[in-house]
C-alpha positions in Angstrom: 163.6 81.6 84.5 161.7 79.3 82.3 163.1 76.0 80.8 161.9 74.9 77.7 162.7 71.0 77.8 161.9 67.5 76.3 162.5 64.6 79.0 165.4 62.8 78.3 167.0 64.8 75.7 169.8 66.9 75.9 167.9 69.5 77.9 168.1 67.5 81.0 171.8 68.8 81.2 170.6 72.7 82.0 167.9 71.0 84.0 170.2 69.4 86.5 172.5 72.6 86.6 168.9 74.7 87.6 168.3 72.2 90.3 171.9 72.0 91.2 172.4 76.1 91.8 168.7 75.7 93.5 167.3 79.0 91.8 163.5 79.3 90.6 162.9 78.4 87.4 159.4 77.2 86.1 159.5 73.9 83.3 157.9 74.0 80.2 157.9 70.6 78.4 157.9 70.8 74.5 156.7 67.6 72.4 159.8 66.7 70.5 157.6 66.0 67.4 154.8 68.7 67.6 157.2 71.1 68.7 154.0 71.9 70.8 154.5 73.2 74.5 151.9 72.5 77.3 149.6 75.2 77.0 149.4 74.1 73.1 151.7 77.2 71.7 154.2 76.4 68.9 157.5 76.2 70.7 159.4 77.4 67.5 158.1 81.2 68.7 160.5 80.5 71.2 163.4 78.9 69.2 162.4 79.0 65.5 164.4 75.9 64.8 162.1 74.3 67.1 165.4 72.7 69.2 165.6 72.3 73.3 166.5 73.3 75.3 165.9 77.0 75.7 166.3 79.3 78.5 164.2 82.2 79.1 165.0 85.0 81.3 162.7 87.5 83.3 163.4 90.3 80.7 162.0 87.9 78.0 165.8 87.4 76.5 166.0 83.8 75.3 169.4 81.8 75.4 169.7 78.4 73.4 172.1 75.7 73.3 172.9 73.4 76.3 176.2 74.4 76.7 175.7 78.1 76.8 172.6 77.6 78.9 174.7 75.8 81.5 177.5 78.1 81.5 175.3 80.8 82.1 173.3 79.4 85.1 176.5 78.1 86.5 177.7 81.7 86.5 175.1 82.9 88.2 175.7 81.3 91.7 179.6 80.9 91.5 179.4 79.9 95.2 178.3 76.1 93.4 181.8 76.0 91.7 179.8 74.2 88.7 182.3 76.1 86.3 185.7 77.9 87.1 186.1 81.5 86.8 185.7 83.1 83.3 189.1 83.8 82.1 191.0 81.2 83.8 193.0 78.2 82.5 190.5 75.8 84.1 187.9 77.5 82.5 189.2 77.0 79.3 189.8 73.1 80.0 185.8 72.8 81.4 185.1 74.5 77.7 187.1 71.9 76.1 185.4 69.1 77.4 181.9 70.6 77.2 182.8 70.8 73.3 184.5 67.5 73.1 181.0 65.8 74.5 178.9 68.2 72.3 180.7 67.6 69.0 182.2 64.3 69.3 180.1 62.0 71.6 176.3 63.7 71.2 176.5 64.9 67.8 179.4 63.1 66.2 177.8 59.7 67.6 175.1 59.2 69.3 172.7 62.0 67.1 174.0 59.9 63.7 173.0 56.8 65.3 169.7 57.8 66.1 168.9 59.5 62.6 166.3 57.2 61.2 167.9 57.3 57.8 171.2 56.1 59.1 172.0 52.7 57.5 172.7 49.5 60.0 176.5 49.5 58.3 177.0 53.4 59.0 175.4 52.7 62.5 178.5 50.2 63.1 180.9 53.3 62.0 179.5 55.5 64.7 179.5 53.3 67.6 182.8 52.4 66.9 183.7 55.9 66.5 182.0 56.3 70.3 184.0 54.0 71.4 187.4 55.6 70.7 185.9 58.9 72.4 184.6 56.8 75.1 187.5 55.2 75.8 189.6 58.4 75.9 187.2 59.9 78.6 188.0 56.7 80.5 191.2 57.0 80.4 191.4 60.6 81.8 188.9 59.5 84.4 191.5 56.6 85.5 193.2 59.5 87.3 190.3 61.5 89.0 187.0 61.4 90.2 185.7 63.9 87.9 186.2 65.5 84.7 188.2 68.7 86.2 189.5 66.7 89.0 188.3 66.2 92.6 185.3 68.2 92.3 181.9 68.0 90.5 181.3 70.4 87.4 179.0 70.9 84.6 181.0 68.5 82.0 180.2 65.8 84.6 176.6 66.4 84.2 176.7 66.9 80.5 178.4 63.4 80.3 176.0 61.9 82.7 173.2 63.2 80.5 174.7 62.0 76.9 175.9 58.6 78.3 172.2 57.9 79.4 171.6 57.0 75.9 174.0 54.2 75.5 170.7 51.6 75.9 169.1 53.4 73.1 172.1 53.4 71.0 172.6 49.4 71.6 176.0 50.4 73.0 177.3 48.5 76.0 179.1 50.8 78.5 180.4 47.8 80.3 184.2 48.3 79.3 184.3 51.9 80.6 184.4 51.3 84.3 185.5 55.1 85.2 182.8 56.0 83.0 180.3 54.0 84.9 181.8 55.1 88.4 181.3 58.6 87.4 177.7 57.6 86.3 177.2 56.6 89.3 178.7 59.1 91.3 176.6 61.7 89.5 173.5 60.0 89.5 173.2 60.1 93.5 173.5 63.7 93.3 169.9 65.1 94.8 169.7 67.5 92.0 170.1 65.2 89.4 167.8 62.1 91.2 165.6 65.3 91.3 165.7 66.0 87.9 165.0 62.3 86.9 161.8 62.4 89.0 160.8 65.9 87.4 161.2 64.1 84.0 159.5 60.7 84.7 162.8 58.9 84.3 163.9 57.7 87.5 164.2 54.0 88.0 
């Protein structure tokens, strides 16, 4: 398998998952601005939109969108218990949280803050929306160690990646102590540490 990624972006989510399941894969770095890969080829030949991540399988099939990639990878090694079995209510709960993080936190708040043409008053509105959404997650985590209960899952990895952007977004995470607790637990995982080192982001 090949993972096409850009350090520090949402592609870190499936990168962590691949390290968690411990399967062989090749990392191919994509320049966020030029869309060129390490070998000088245009990444848009893989994903015409130029968005990372993408996962290329051994048969050359390509899967895009981090949430889909992460679930596919997790299902290849079910013994790691990163996702509940398909068709179960617990799997639906996982998908609910993944969709919430993708649409309401990542795209609905962080990405809007980072758009170069977003005005300062609009950024204030997006930060206020982010506060509401993180307060919701923080309240949920008040009664469980992880997003799905007492066991680490894809939702925890995704939240860790997205919440990494808080400093760049000038958003204070200190009021959300349960989110910070989750970040500490997830950040200490060997697979997460390996991913951070691989992407040049280890502190």
